C-alpha positions as a printed NumPy array, in Angstrom:
array([[136.313,  96.826,  95.105],
       [132.613,  97.11 ,  94.438],
       [130.245,  96.777,  91.371],
       [128.491,  99.601,  89.829],
       [126.484, 100.757,  86.882],
       [128.802, 103.295,  85.239],
       [127.643, 105.829,  82.511],
       [130.457, 107.406,  80.418],
       [130.214, 109.847,  77.694],
       [132.336, 109.83 ,  74.6  ],
       [133.926, 112.836,  72.679],
       [130.853, 112.782,  70.474],
       [128.494, 113.249,  73.329],
       [127.08 , 109.87 ,  73.24 ],
       [126.644, 107.933,  76.493],
       [127.155, 104.234,  77.224],
       [126.249, 102.371,  80.339],
       [127.86 ,  99.296,  81.752],
       [128.57 ,  97.481,  84.904],
       [132.049,  97.84 ,  86.104],
       [134.309,  97.173,  89.121],
       [135.473, 100.186,  91.069],
       [137.811, 100.956,  93.876],
       [136.182, 102.444,  96.991],
       [138.417, 105.459,  96.73 ],
       [136.341, 106.418,  93.617],
       [133.324, 107.125,  95.904],
       [132.43 , 110.8  ,  96.318],
       [132.646, 112.751,  99.367],
       [130.256, 112.256, 102.17 ],
       [129.861, 111.411, 106.038],
       [128.217, 108.12 , 105.589],
       [129.192, 104.989, 103.649],
       [126.248, 102.723, 102.747],
       [126.322,  98.947, 101.743],
       [123.702,  99.272,  99.225],
       [121.205,  96.303,  98.996],
       [118.428,  97.403,  96.527],
       [117.494, 100.201,  94.476],
       [114.886, 100.666,  91.918],
       [113.937, 102.353,  88.548],
       [112.337, 105.791,  88.015],
       [111.819, 107.905,  85.006],
       [114.733, 110.169,  86.022],
       [116.958, 107.042,  86.202],
       [116.038, 106.311,  82.628],
       [117.229, 109.764,  81.674],
       [120.449, 109.52 ,  83.739],
       [121.289, 105.995,  82.326],
       [120.716, 107.235,  78.714],
       [120.889, 110.873,  77.384],
       [121.296, 112.645,  80.798],
       [118.742, 115.318,  79.889],
       [120.953, 117.998,  81.68 ],
       [120.456, 116.178,  85.088],
       [123.875, 114.645,  84.97 ],
       [126.557, 117.359,  85.442],
       [129.826, 115.163,  85.038],
       [130.971, 111.811,  83.662],
       [131.789, 109.062,  84.516],
       [128.517, 108.792,  86.576],
       [126.757, 106.185,  88.735],
       [122.953, 106.816,  88.37 ],
       [120.233, 105.683,  90.918],
       [118.098, 108.288,  92.505],
       [117.285, 106.115,  95.567],
       [118.603, 103.151,  97.445],
       [118.196, 101.157, 100.673],
       [120.785,  99.375, 102.669],
       [122.874,  99.234, 105.698],
       [125.548, 101.68 , 107.19 ],
       [129.087, 100.488, 106.709],
       [130.752, 103.531, 108.293],
       [129.698, 106.839, 109.55 ],
       [131.363, 110.145, 110.438],
       [128.007, 111.441, 111.751],
       [126.726, 110.456, 115.228],
       [123.195, 110.038, 113.917],
       [124.224, 106.829, 112.028],
       [126.386, 103.914, 113.203],
       [127.487, 100.824, 111.432],
       [124.564,  98.412, 111.105],
       [121.836, 100.929, 110.96 ],
       [119.307, 100.266, 107.99 ],
       [118.76 , 103.453, 105.973],
       [116.838, 104.58 , 102.823],
       [117.479, 107.395, 100.479],
       [115.41 , 109.305,  98.07 ],
       [115.803, 112.478,  96.333],
       [118.555, 115.307,  97.038],
       [119.643, 115.008,  93.513],
       [121.539, 111.717,  94.304],
       [122.015, 109.695,  91.036],
       [121.886, 112.982,  89.175],
       [124.645, 115.425,  90.374],
       [125.941, 113.035,  93.202],
       [126.625, 109.349,  92.526],
       [123.734, 107.085,  93.322],
       [122.294, 103.742,  94.155],
       [123.271, 101.582,  91.117],
       [126.097, 100.296,  93.   ],
       [126.997,  98.061,  95.973],
       [128.379, 101.072,  97.757],
       [127.314, 104.653,  98.059],
       [128.814, 107.594, 100.097],
       [126.42 , 110.472, 100.881],
       [125.626, 113.158, 103.435],
       [123.875, 112.017, 106.544],
       [121.291, 114.753, 105.995],
       [120.004, 112.968, 102.958],
       [119.386, 109.637, 104.954],
       [116.169, 108.548, 106.711],
       [116.162, 105.712, 109.127],
       [114.311, 102.622, 107.665],
       [111.134, 101.868, 109.536],
       [111.42 ,  98.564, 111.432],
       [108.617,  96.932, 109.598],
       [109.961,  97.502, 106.232],
       [112.811,  95.35 , 104.639],
       [115.295,  97.232, 102.356],
       [113.695,  95.358,  99.372],
       [110.258,  96.596, 100.465],
       [111.487, 100.043, 100.749],
       [112.864, 100.023,  97.219],
       [109.452,  98.657,  96.155],
       [108.272, 101.864,  97.392],
       [111.229, 103.936,  96.356],
       [110.755, 107.513,  95.019],
       [107.711, 106.628,  93.187],
       [105.865, 105.295,  96.255],
       [107.391, 107.953,  98.401],
       [105.969, 110.583,  96.012],
       [102.509, 108.967,  96.048],
       [102.428, 108.88 ,  99.82 ],
       [103.17 , 112.639,  99.702],
       [100.433, 113.285,  97.366],
       [ 97.861, 111.346,  99.401],
       [ 98.9  , 113.355, 102.398],
       [ 98.574, 116.682, 100.771],
       [ 95.082, 115.826,  99.47 ],
       [ 94.079, 114.729, 103.131],
       [ 95.59 , 117.933, 104.432],
       [ 93.245, 119.789, 102.054],
       [ 90.097, 117.923, 103.08 ],
       [ 89.93 , 114.574, 101.127],
       [ 88.113, 111.894, 103.118],
       [ 86.614, 108.389, 102.163],
       [ 83.032, 108.803, 100.949],
       [ 83.458, 112.394,  99.281],
       [ 83.463, 110.647,  95.838],
       [ 85.907, 108.96 ,  93.463],
       [ 89.438, 109.825,  93.581],
       [ 91.069, 109.857,  90.103],
       [ 94.836, 108.538,  89.596],
       [ 96.334, 109.369,  86.189],
       [ 99.139, 107.378,  84.762],
       [ 97.838, 104.636,  87.051],
       [ 99.777, 101.657,  85.708],
       [103.103, 103.735,  86.192],
       [105.204, 103.58 ,  89.566],
       [103.575, 106.542,  91.39 ],
       [100.11 , 105.686,  89.961],
       [100.311, 102.031,  91.128],
       [101.308, 102.886,  94.646],
       [ 98.752, 105.851,  94.849],
       [ 96.145, 103.407,  93.631],
       [ 96.784, 101.008,  96.336],
       [ 97.083, 103.49 ,  99.117],
       [ 93.846, 105.152,  98.311],
       [ 91.933, 101.973,  98.002],
       [ 93.377, 100.699, 101.284],
       [ 92.041, 104.032, 102.886],
       [ 88.597, 103.359, 101.62 ],
       [ 88.398, 105.571,  98.689],
       [ 86.686, 104.784,  95.391],
       [ 89.546, 104.896,  92.894],
       [ 89.277, 105.6  ,  89.317],
       [ 92.517, 104.763,  87.577],
       [ 93.281, 106.174,  84.118],
       [ 95.472, 104.253,  81.963],
       [ 96.278, 104.083,  78.102],
       [ 97.101, 100.375,  78.458],
       [ 93.967,  98.251,  78.203],
       [ 95.89 ,  95.317,  79.258],
       [ 96.595,  96.778,  82.649],
       [ 93.125,  96.719,  83.664],
       [ 93.25 ,  93.576,  85.684],
       [ 96.517,  94.7  ,  87.278],
       [ 94.802,  97.88 ,  88.458],
       [ 91.75 ,  96.317,  89.754],
       [ 94.093,  93.967,  91.694],
       [ 95.542,  97.038,  93.511],
       [ 92.119,  98.267,  94.389],
       [ 90.749, 100.427,  91.521],
       [ 87.073, 100.34 ,  91.29 ],
       [ 86.871, 101.858,  87.764],
       [ 89.217, 102.017,  84.928],
       [ 89.005, 105.131,  82.795],
       [ 90.686, 105.049,  79.172],
       [ 93.207, 107.666,  78.603],
       [ 91.541, 108.998,  75.532],
       [ 88.388, 109.92 ,  77.51 ],
       [ 90.553, 112.745,  79.331],
       [ 93.108, 113.609,  76.684],
       [ 91.24 , 115.902,  74.444],
       [ 91.749, 119.648,  74.838],
       [ 88.356, 121.423,  75.436],
       [ 87.499, 125.144,  75.559],
       [ 84.74 , 124.809,  78.041],
       [ 85.444, 126.673,  81.153],
       [ 84.037, 124.024,  83.473],
       [ 82.635, 120.402,  82.924],
       [ 80.336, 118.394,  85.356],
       [ 81.745, 117.671,  88.748],
       [ 83.211, 114.34 ,  89.045],
       [ 86.264, 113.739,  91.19 ],
       [ 86.741, 114.379,  94.793],
       [ 90.473, 114.352,  94.435],
       [ 93.203, 113.463,  91.929],
       [ 96.823, 112.249,  91.866],
       [ 98.136, 113.462,  88.604],
       [101.289, 112.051,  86.957],
       [100.579, 113.382,  83.442],
       [ 99.76 , 117.048,  83.208],
       [ 99.295, 118.507,  79.667],
       [ 95.933, 118.293,  78.066],
       [ 94.759, 115.717,  80.747],
       [ 95.274, 118.044,  83.727],
       [ 93.591, 120.754,  81.964],
       [ 90.426, 118.558,  81.535],
       [ 90.641, 117.047,  85.183],
       [ 90.676, 120.566,  86.666],
       [ 87.498, 121.501,  85.014],
       [ 85.966, 118.196,  86.438],
       [ 86.807, 118.533,  89.935],
       [ 84.15 , 118.906,  92.735],
       [ 83.737, 121.954,  94.552],
       [ 86.752, 122.78 ,  96.99 ],
       [ 88.539, 119.557,  96.06 ],
       [ 92.302, 119.39 ,  95.017],
       [ 94.615, 117.685,  92.407],
       [ 98.009, 116.808,  93.67 ],
       [100.332, 117.155,  90.669],
       [103.485, 114.88 ,  90.614],
       [104.707, 114.481,  87.086],
       [104.524, 115.694,  83.539],
       [104.591, 112.57 ,  81.334],
       [102.078, 114.511,  79.001],
       [103.951, 117.827,  78.789],
       [104.961, 120.535,  81.196],
       [102.093, 122.785,  80.089],
       [ 98.512, 122.447,  81.251],
       [ 96.753, 122.522,  77.967],
       [ 93.28 , 124.005,  77.808],
       [ 93.42 , 125.234,  81.436],
       [ 91.482, 128.192,  82.592],
       [ 91.109, 130.12 ,  85.739],
       [ 87.663, 129.29 ,  86.229],
       [ 87.924, 125.991,  88.303],
       [ 89.964, 127.918,  90.852],
       [ 87.741, 130.995,  91.238],
       [ 84.325, 129.572,  90.565],
       [ 84.816, 126.053,  92.335],
       [ 87.716, 126.725,  94.595],
       [ 89.762, 123.962,  93.079],
       [ 93.29 , 123.439,  94.598],
       [ 96.416, 122.62 ,  92.388],
       [ 98.996, 121.113,  94.827],
       [102.611, 120.679,  93.69 ],
       [104.352, 117.608,  95.15 ],
       [108.093, 117.614,  95.299],
       [109.86 , 114.607,  96.719],
       [113.438, 115.732,  96.008],
       [113.822, 118.483,  98.62 ],
       [111.3  , 117.367, 101.269],
       [112.132, 118.377, 104.875],
       [113.257, 115.506, 107.131],
       [110.28 , 115.533, 109.343],
       [107.847, 115.292, 106.477],
       [109.936, 112.439, 104.975],
       [109.634, 110.597, 108.521],
       [105.983, 111.102, 108.363],
       [105.523, 109.771, 104.893],
       [107.558, 106.62 , 105.647],
       [105.52 , 105.914, 108.698],
       [102.383, 106.251, 106.606],
       [103.771, 103.998, 104.022],
       [104.177, 101.056, 106.814],
       [100.728, 101.564, 107.742],
       [ 98.663, 102.441, 104.576],
       [100.345, 100.55 , 101.889],
       [ 99.487,  96.86 , 101.998],
       [102.448,  94.74 , 101.59 ],
       [100.747,  92.118,  99.362],
       [ 99.576,  94.801,  97.075],
       [103.19 ,  96.222,  96.986],
       [104.675,  92.747,  96.127],
       [102.038,  92.429,  93.178],
       [103.638,  95.602,  91.591],
       [107.495,  94.268,  91.787],
       [109.5  ,  93.185,  88.884],
       [113.016,  91.958,  89.976],
       [116.102,  93.096,  88.066],
       [119.895,  93.4  ,  88.56 ],
       [122.508,  95.98 ,  87.522],
       [123.019,  94.445,  84.202],
       [119.444,  94.835,  83.202],
       [119.292,  98.542,  83.786],
       [120.445,  99.838,  80.414],
       [117.653,  98.076,  78.62 ],
       [115.072,  98.95 ,  81.508],
       [116.257, 102.544,  81.412],
       [115.251, 102.674,  77.746],
       [112.003, 100.952,  78.256],
       [110.711, 103.443,  81.025],
       [111.467, 106.351,  78.861],
       [109.047, 104.807,  76.194],
       [106.407, 104.121,  78.919],
       [106.89 , 100.459,  78.665],
       [107.554,  99.644,  82.385],
       [104.666,  98.81 ,  84.579],
       [104.569,  99.016,  88.491],
       [107.864,  98.917,  90.405],
       [111.2  ,  97.564,  89.332],
       [113.425,  96.541,  92.369],
       [117.023,  96.225,  91.49 ],
       [119.116,  93.757,  93.61 ],
       [122.645,  95.4  ,  93.32 ],
       [124.414,  92.301,  94.63 ],
       [122.747,  89.689,  92.238]])
């Protein structure tokens, strides 16, 4: 038997999440069974714990889009009992039972060996959000971002992706401008390395200007909507925006083609779900070297499985700061 957060849907279509005891025979198909130690909380998790939002295809369901733990049994020669592993993406926690449980069974192709210098708890302090942030930084670097070229903007900076992106960029020597709508988060962001705090309202107004003054040497954007439309017009010549989210809406309001054809601006889409294995390894290795562990710890709020229904509602309201680490055995 093992404990898991199980989401069920009633005949009226309403969902309810609660911790239950399950038999191991309930686990889905897969070649590797993992004794989960830690998971974390992401926006998608809030959706899957609550309304589902079309992500969950069948109930009852165990959410949790990422986890870290130790291999318990394996039918795949790449993994053996005792190996430490991490999983992010592949729609685990959405269409496949996920990490909000003491046990998970998944395909070996979805796992990555955990780097030696990371504990399972640290891996989930990083989680999908931090992994995505590292992918965004790598993409900006691949398109020419270097320290000294000017300030790098991080939107939604107090959230999970934004917090990690801020810490990584500052560690790499960049001047980081952190955008937030929460004035009380300013000290937190400066503690992560932000050199400037940009109020959200400064960038949230839609304008019809084709271009604005050049300000940013790079951007990690978690907001989209009107803010992304403004930021694109303010990018320096030849610089790039890594788009990782759509908290402000799926459209790019007020956007025009002019930043792309007159300033050579690049808009880079970042997907963490279906990333190839080699790039996953590259990102996790960079996380070990380029994300300061003390900064990572400063982002962490601990939680248990029983805390998740309330936290799921909170993250959908934008009321969660930094990284929530879930001890599934607590």
